[in-house]
KOLDOLO-509504 format. One record per residue (C-alpha): residue in three letters; x, y, z. Coordinates in steps of 0.2 Angstrom, whole numbers. Layout:
# KOLDOLO-509504
<node r="ALA" X="X" Y="Y" Z="Z"/>
...
***
This chain:
# KOLDOLO-509504
<node r="MET" X="139" Y="-94" Z="187"/>
<node r="ASN" X="135" Y="-112" Z="189"/>
<node r="MET" X="119" Y="-119" Z="193"/>
<node r="PRO" X="114" Y="-138" Z="197"/>
<node r="ASN" X="113" Y="-150" Z="183"/>
<node r="PHE" X="103" Y="-162" Z="193"/>
<node r="LEU" X="92" Y="-162" Z="208"/>
<node r="VAL" X="85" Y="-176" Z="219"/>
<node r="ILE" X="68" Y="-169" Z="224"/>
<node r="GLY" X="63" Y="-182" Z="237"/>
<node r="ALA" X="55" Y="-190" Z="245"/>
<node r="ALA" X="58" Y="-187" Z="264"/>
<node r="LYS" X="61" Y="-200" Z="275"/>
<node r="ALA" X="66" Y="-211" Z="259"/>
<node r="GLY" X="85" Y="-213" Z="261"/>
<node r="THR" X="90" Y="-196" Z="255"/>
<node r="SER" X="102" Y="-191" Z="269"/>
<node r="SER" X="113" Y="-206" Z="266"/>
<node r="LEU" X="111" Y="-204" Z="246"/>
<node r="TYR" X="117" Y="-186" Z="249"/>
<node r="ASN" X="133" Y="-193" Z="258"/>
<node r="TYR" X="135" Y="-206" Z="244"/>
<node r="LEU" X="134" Y="-194" Z="230"/>
<node r="LYS" X="147" Y="-184" Z="239"/>
<node r="GLN" X="160" Y="-197" Z="238"/>
<node r="HIS" X="161" Y="-198" Z="220"/>
<node r="PRO" X="174" Y="-188" Z="212"/>
<node r="GLN" X="165" Y="-183" Z="198"/>
<node r="ILE" X="151" Y="-177" Z="207"/>
<node r="TYR" X="148" Y="-161" Z="218"/>
<node r="VAL" X="132" Y="-159" Z="229"/>
<node r="ASN" X="130" Y="-144" Z="239"/>
<node r="PRO" X="136" Y="-141" Z="256"/>
<node r="GLY" X="122" Y="-144" Z="270"/>
<node r="LYS" X="107" Y="-154" Z="263"/>
<node r="GLY" X="92" Y="-145" Z="256"/>
<node r="THR" X="92" Y="-126" Z="252"/>
<node r="GLY" X="72" Y="-125" Z="248"/>
<node r="PHE" X="77" Y="-112" Z="235"/>
<node r="PHE" X="65" Y="-118" Z="222"/>
<node r="SER" X="52" Y="-120" Z="235"/>
<node r="TRP" X="52" Y="-103" Z="242"/>
<node r="GLU" X="62" Y="-90" Z="228"/>
<node r="GLY" X="56" Y="-74" Z="232"/>
<node r="GLU" X="44" Y="-78" Z="246"/>
<node r="GLU" X="46" Y="-73" Z="265"/>
<node r="THR" X="44" Y="-90" Z="275"/>
<node r="ASP" X="37" Y="-86" Z="293"/>
<node r="PHE" X="34" Y="-104" Z="297"/>
<node r="LYS" X="25" Y="-107" Z="315"/>
<node r="GLY" X="31" Y="-125" Z="320"/>
<node r="PRO" X="41" Y="-129" Z="333"/>
<node r="GLY" X="59" Y="-125" Z="328"/>
<node r="ASP" X="54" Y="-120" Z="311"/>
<node r="ASP" X="61" Y="-104" Z="314"/>
<node r="GLN" X="79" Y="-114" Z="312"/>
<node r="GLN" X="76" Y="-119" Z="295"/>
<node r="LEU" X="91" Y="-113" Z="284"/>
<node r="LEU" X="82" Y="-107" Z="268"/>
<node r="ILE" X="88" Y="-98" Z="252"/>
<node r="ASN" X="76" Y="-88" Z="244"/>
<node r="ASN" X="86" Y="-78" Z="232"/>
<node r="LEU" X="94" Y="-83" Z="215"/>
<node r="GLU" X="111" Y="-73" Z="220"/>
<node r="ASP" X="114" Y="-83" Z="236"/>
<node r="TYR" X="109" Y="-100" Z="227"/>
<node r="ARG" X="121" Y="-98" Z="213"/>
<node r="SER" X="134" Y="-94" Z="225"/>
<node r="LEU" X="133" Y="-112" Z="232"/>
<node r="PHE" X="140" Y="-119" Z="215"/>
<node r="GLU" X="154" Y="-105" Z="210"/>
<node r="GLY" X="170" Y="-111" Z="205"/>
<node r="VAL" X="162" Y="-131" Z="204"/>
<node r="SER" X="170" Y="-140" Z="190"/>
<node r="GLN" X="162" Y="-158" Z="193"/>
<node r="ASP" X="153" Y="-166" Z="178"/>
<node r="ALA" X="137" Y="-168" Z="189"/>
<node r="ILE" X="133" Y="-154" Z="200"/>
<node r="GLY" X="117" Y="-156" Z="211"/>
<node r="GLU" X="106" Y="-152" Z="226"/>
<node r="VAL" X="98" Y="-164" Z="237"/>
<node r="CYS" X="81" Y="-154" Z="244"/>
<node r="THR" X="66" Y="-165" Z="248"/>
<node r="ASP" X="54" Y="-149" Z="248"/>
<node r="TYR" X="54" Y="-149" Z="231"/>
<node r="ILE" X="44" Y="-165" Z="227"/>
<node r="TYR" X="29" Y="-157" Z="236"/>
<node r="GLY" X="30" Y="-140" Z="232"/>
<node r="SER" X="15" Y="-134" Z="219"/>
<node r="LYS" X="27" Y="-121" Z="211"/>
<node r="ASP" X="44" Y="-131" Z="212"/>
<node r="PRO" X="42" Y="-139" Z="194"/>
<node r="GLU" X="39" Y="-123" Z="186"/>
<node r="ARG" X="54" Y="-114" Z="195"/>
<node r="ILE" X="66" Y="-129" Z="191"/>
<node r="TYR" X="60" Y="-129" Z="173"/>
<node r="HIS" X="63" Y="-109" Z="172"/>
<node r="HIS" X="80" Y="-110" Z="180"/>
<node r="ILE" X="86" Y="-126" Z="173"/>
<node r="PRO" X="75" Y="-135" Z="161"/>
<node r="ASN" X="88" Y="-150" Z="156"/>
<node r="ALA" X="92" Y="-154" Z="175"/>
<node r="LYS" X="89" Y="-172" Z="177"/>
<node r="LEU" X="77" Y="-177" Z="192"/>
<node r="ILE" X="79" Y="-191" Z="204"/>
<node r="ALA" X="66" Y="-197" Z="216"/>
<node r="ILE" X="66" Y="-211" Z="230"/>
<node r="LEU" X="48" Y="-215" Z="235"/>
<node r="ARG" X="42" Y="-224" Z="252"/>
<node r="ASP" X="27" Y="-233" Z="258"/>
<node r="PRO" X="18" Y="-216" Z="261"/>
<node r="SER" X="10" Y="-223" Z="278"/>
<node r="ASP" X="28" Y="-228" Z="283"/>
<node r="ARG" X="35" Y="-213" Z="278"/>
<node r="GLY" X="23" Y="-201" Z="287"/>
<node r="TYR" X="25" Y="-212" Z="303"/>
<node r="SER" X="45" Y="-210" Z="302"/>
<node r="GLN" X="44" Y="-192" Z="300"/>
<node r="PHE" X="33" Y="-192" Z="315"/>
<node r="LEU" X="46" Y="-202" Z="323"/>
<node r="GLY" X="60" Y="-192" Z="317"/>
<node r="ASN" X="53" Y="-176" Z="323"/>
<node r="TYR" X="48" Y="-184" Z="341"/>
<node r="ARG" X="66" Y="-190" Z="342"/>
<node r="ASP" X="73" Y="-171" Z="338"/>
<node r="GLY" X="63" Y="-164" Z="351"/>
<node r="ILE" X="51" Y="-154" Z="342"/>
<node r="GLU" X="36" Y="-165" Z="340"/>
<node r="PRO" X="25" Y="-159" Z="355"/>
<node r="LEU" X="12" Y="-175" Z="353"/>
<node r="THR" X="18" Y="-192" Z="359"/>
<node r="ASP" X="4" Y="-200" Z="349"/>
<node r="PHE" X="4" Y="-203" Z="329"/>
<node r="ALA" X="-14" Y="-202" Z="327"/>
<node r="ASP" X="-16" Y="-186" Z="337"/>
<node r="ALA" X="-3" Y="-179" Z="326"/>
<node r="LEU" X="-13" Y="-183" Z="311"/>
<node r="ARG" X="-28" Y="-177" Z="317"/>
<node r="GLU" X="-18" Y="-160" Z="321"/>
<node r="GLU" X="-12" Y="-160" Z="303"/>
<node r="ASP" X="-24" Y="-149" Z="296"/>
<node r="ALA" X="-24" Y="-135" Z="308"/>
<node r="ARG" X="-4" Y="-136" Z="307"/>
<node r="ILE" X="-5" Y="-134" Z="287"/>
<node r="ALA" X="-18" Y="-119" Z="290"/>
<node r="ASN" X="-6" Y="-111" Z="304"/>
<node r="ASN" X="9" Y="-111" Z="292"/>
<node r="TRP" X="20" Y="-126" Z="300"/>
<node r="HIS" X="35" Y="-132" Z="288"/>
<node r="TYR" X="33" Y="-146" Z="276"/>
<node r="ARG" X="40" Y="-158" Z="289"/>
<node r="TRP" X="25" Y="-158" Z="299"/>
<node r="HIS" X="14" Y="-165" Z="284"/>
<node r="TYR" X="16" Y="-182" Z="288"/>
<node r="LYS" X="1" Y="-189" Z="278"/>
<node r="GLN" X="-2" Y="-175" Z="263"/>
<node r="ARG" X="16" Y="-177" Z="259"/>
<node r="GLY" X="12" Y="-196" Z="254"/>
<node r="PHE" X="1" Y="-193" Z="238"/>
<node r="TYR" X="16" Y="-194" Z="227"/>
<node r="TYR" X="5" Y="-196" Z="213"/>
<node r="ALA" X="-2" Y="-178" Z="213"/>
<node r="GLN" X="17" Y="-173" Z="216"/>
<node r="LEU" X="25" Y="-181" Z="203"/>
<node r="LYS" X="12" Y="-179" Z="190"/>
<node r="ARG" X="18" Y="-161" Z="189"/>
<node r="TYR" X="35" Y="-165" Z="183"/>
<node r="PHE" X="29" Y="-177" Z="172"/>
<node r="ASP" X="20" Y="-163" Z="164"/>
<node r="ARG" X="33" Y="-151" Z="163"/>
<node r="PHE" X="49" Y="-161" Z="160"/>
<node r="ASP" X="53" Y="-176" Z="147"/>
<node r="ASP" X="51" Y="-192" Z="154"/>
<node r="ARG" X="71" Y="-196" Z="150"/>
<node r="GLN" X="76" Y="-182" Z="162"/>
<node r="ILE" X="66" Y="-193" Z="178"/>
<node r="LYS" X="71" Y="-206" Z="186"/>
<node r="VAL" X="61" Y="-213" Z="200"/>
<node r="TYR" X="66" Y="-227" Z="212"/>
<node r="LEU" X="59" Y="-237" Z="226"/>
<node r="TYR" X="65" Y="-236" Z="244"/>
<node r="GLU" X="62" Y="-254" Z="246"/>
<node r="ASP" X="75" Y="-256" Z="232"/>
<node r="TYR" X="87" Y="-244" Z="238"/>
<node r="VAL" X="87" Y="-254" Z="256"/>
<node r="ASP" X="89" Y="-271" Z="248"/>
<node r="HIS" X="100" Y="-266" Z="234"/>
<node r="PRO" X="108" Y="-251" Z="239"/>
<node r="VAL" X="126" Y="-251" Z="228"/>
<node r="ASN" X="116" Y="-256" Z="213"/>
<node r="LEU" X="103" Y="-242" Z="216"/>
<node r="ILE" X="116" Y="-230" Z="218"/>
<node r="GLN" X="126" Y="-236" Z="203"/>
<node r="ASP" X="111" Y="-235" Z="192"/>
<node r="ILE" X="110" Y="-215" Z="199"/>
<node r="PHE" X="129" Y="-214" Z="191"/>
<node r="ARG" X="124" Y="-221" Z="175"/>
<node r="PHE" X="110" Y="-208" Z="174"/>
<node r="LEU" X="121" Y="-194" Z="179"/>
<node r="GLU" X="133" Y="-200" Z="165"/>
<node r="VAL" X="147" Y="-203" Z="178"/>
<node r="ASP" X="158" Y="-217" Z="182"/>
<node r="ASP" X="147" Y="-230" Z="188"/>
<node r="THR" X="161" Y="-243" Z="192"/>
<node r="PHE" X="163" Y="-232" Z="207"/>
<node r="ILE" X="159" Y="-240" Z="224"/>
<node r="PRO" X="152" Y="-227" Z="240"/>
<node r="ASP" X="156" Y="-232" Z="257"/>
<node r="ILE" X="139" Y="-237" Z="262"/>
<node r="SER" X="143" Y="-243" Z="280"/>
<node r="GLN" X="134" Y="-228" Z="289"/>
<node r="ARG" X="116" Y="-224" Z="286"/>
<node r="SER" X="111" Y="-206" Z="291"/>
<node r="ASN" X="95" Y="-198" Z="300"/>
<node r="THR" X="87" Y="-214" Z="303"/>
<node r="ALA" X="71" Y="-211" Z="314"/>
<node r="LYS" X="76" Y="-220" Z="330"/>
<node r="VAL" X="66" Y="-217" Z="346"/>
<node r="PRO" X="74" Y="-210" Z="362"/>
<node r="LYS" X="71" Y="-220" Z="377"/>
<node r="ASN" X="73" Y="-203" Z="388"/>
<node r="LYS" X="68" Y="-188" Z="378"/>
<node r="GLN" X="73" Y="-176" Z="391"/>
<node r="LEU" X="91" Y="-184" Z="391"/>
<node r="HIS" X="90" Y="-185" Z="374"/>
<node r="GLN" X="87" Y="-166" Z="372"/>
<node r="SER" X="101" Y="-162" Z="387"/>
<node r="LEU" X="114" Y="-172" Z="377"/>
<node r="LYS" X="110" Y="-164" Z="362"/>
<node r="LYS" X="112" Y="-147" Z="370"/>
<node r="PHE" X="128" Y="-152" Z="378"/>
<node r="ARG" X="136" Y="-158" Z="360"/>
<node r="LYS" X="132" Y="-139" Z="353"/>
<node r="LEU" X="142" Y="-133" Z="369"/>
<node r="MET" X="156" Y="-146" Z="369"/>
<node r="PRO" X="161" Y="-150" Z="351"/>
<node r="ARG" X="177" Y="-157" Z="357"/>
<node r="GLY" X="169" Y="-170" Z="368"/>
<node r="LYS" X="157" Y="-174" Z="351"/>
<node r="ARG" X="162" Y="-192" Z="350"/>
<node r="VAL" X="158" Y="-196" Z="367"/>
<node r="VAL" X="141" Y="-187" Z="368"/>
<node r="ASP" X="136" Y="-195" Z="352"/>
<node r="TYR" X="140" Y="-213" Z="359"/>
<node r="LEU" X="128" Y="-207" Z="374"/>
<node r="ILE" X="115" Y="-201" Z="362"/>
<node r="ASN" X="115" Y="-217" Z="352"/>
<node r="ARG" X="114" Y="-229" Z="369"/>
<node r="ASN" X="99" Y="-218" Z="375"/>
<node r="LEU" X="90" Y="-223" Z="358"/>
<node r="TYR" X="80" Y="-239" Z="355"/>
<node r="VAL" X="88" Y="-253" Z="343"/>
<node r="SER" X="71" Y="-253" Z="334"/>
<node r="LYS" X="58" Y="-241" Z="332"/>
<node r="PRO" X="40" Y="-243" Z="337"/>
<node r="GLN" X="28" Y="-251" Z="325"/>
<node r="LEU" X="14" Y="-240" Z="316"/>
<node r="SER" X="-2" Y="-247" Z="323"/>
<node r="PRO" X="-13" Y="-257" Z="311"/>
<node r="ASP" X="-27" Y="-247" Z="314"/>
<node r="ILE" X="-18" Y="-231" Z="308"/>
<node r="ARG" X="-10" Y="-240" Z="293"/>
<node r="GLN" X="-28" Y="-245" Z="287"/>
<node r="GLN" X="-35" Y="-229" Z="289"/>
<node r="LEU" X="-19" Y="-221" Z="278"/>
<node r="ILE" X="-20" Y="-235" Z="264"/>
<node r="GLN" X="-38" Y="-230" Z="262"/>
<node r="ALA" X="-33" Y="-214" Z="260"/>
<node r="TYR" X="-19" Y="-216" Z="249"/>
<node r="ARG" X="-27" Y="-229" Z="239"/>
<node r="GLU" X="-32" Y="-220" Z="223"/>
<node r="ASP" X="-17" Y="-210" Z="222"/>
<node r="ILE" X="-7" Y="-226" Z="222"/>
<node r="LEU" X="-16" Y="-233" Z="211"/>
<node r="LYS" X="-12" Y="-220" Z="199"/>
<node r="LEU" X="6" Y="-219" Z="203"/>
<node r="GLN" X="9" Y="-238" Z="198"/>
<node r="GLY" X="4" Y="-231" Z="181"/>
<node r="LEU" X="13" Y="-214" Z="180"/>
<node r="ILE" X="28" Y="-224" Z="184"/>
<node r="GLN" X="26" Y="-240" Z="177"/>
<node r="CYS" X="29" Y="-251" Z="194"/>
<node r="ASP" X="20" Y="-262" Z="205"/>
<node r="LEU" X="15" Y="-254" Z="221"/>
<node r="SER" X="3" Y="-268" Z="228"/>
<node r="LYS" X="13" Y="-269" Z="243"/>
<node r="TRP" X="9" Y="-251" Z="249"/>
<node r="LEU" X="-9" Y="-258" Z="250"/>
<node r="GLU" X="-7" Y="-272" Z="259"/>
***
């Protein structure tokens, strides 16, 4: 049975949902249905997460079920997109054990913006009980100690050097491709075609990039937003109308991260960012401004 030969390992809130949809369009690429199984994070483990909505996480923790996702697939590039993988400490070893020749792709976003975007996304989805990002940051250590899922690790998921170093220590550098979210936003087709070259598929293919997925817009009326989402599940035939109403209830531009909180996060990330620059040979000075 097949296993993937490439993985998009993260980072969360760095355009991976859109990338998943762009990769799916390429005729030589197969990505598993439904983004992110968490297999290499949770293989053989019970995942009794305690955060709001964590019981709805659809994770796979056994090899047989994971392999079944790729059974009968004939495309040249076979992959999975799962943002848990960059963060989990056991993931590089598990990936190396099962697919040592896998190609690994990461997109990194300014860690302060990444954490805030994840907070806004959780708030948009109605699962973040706090309305202030600063309060959520203060609660983070307690949430981690109480086994809340990775999506609540707003600050900790931004220490990319420590996370990527595990991969560079285990895999050949030529198997790892690291991109920046800023380049993805500014030149999406160029970046995606570079990924195609890395995966050794037709790099002249241009996907439809007109739609972005999973953007962290904030609802104007949270109660209305949740009611519409519940109604959409009950009335699938009216999905297009409900989606229109949901979008009308979202702010066009999301609230900005406060300068004070940004400075606090920059100070926390500074050493990690400076080390990351050397690891990936890329100027990250904008993340320190």
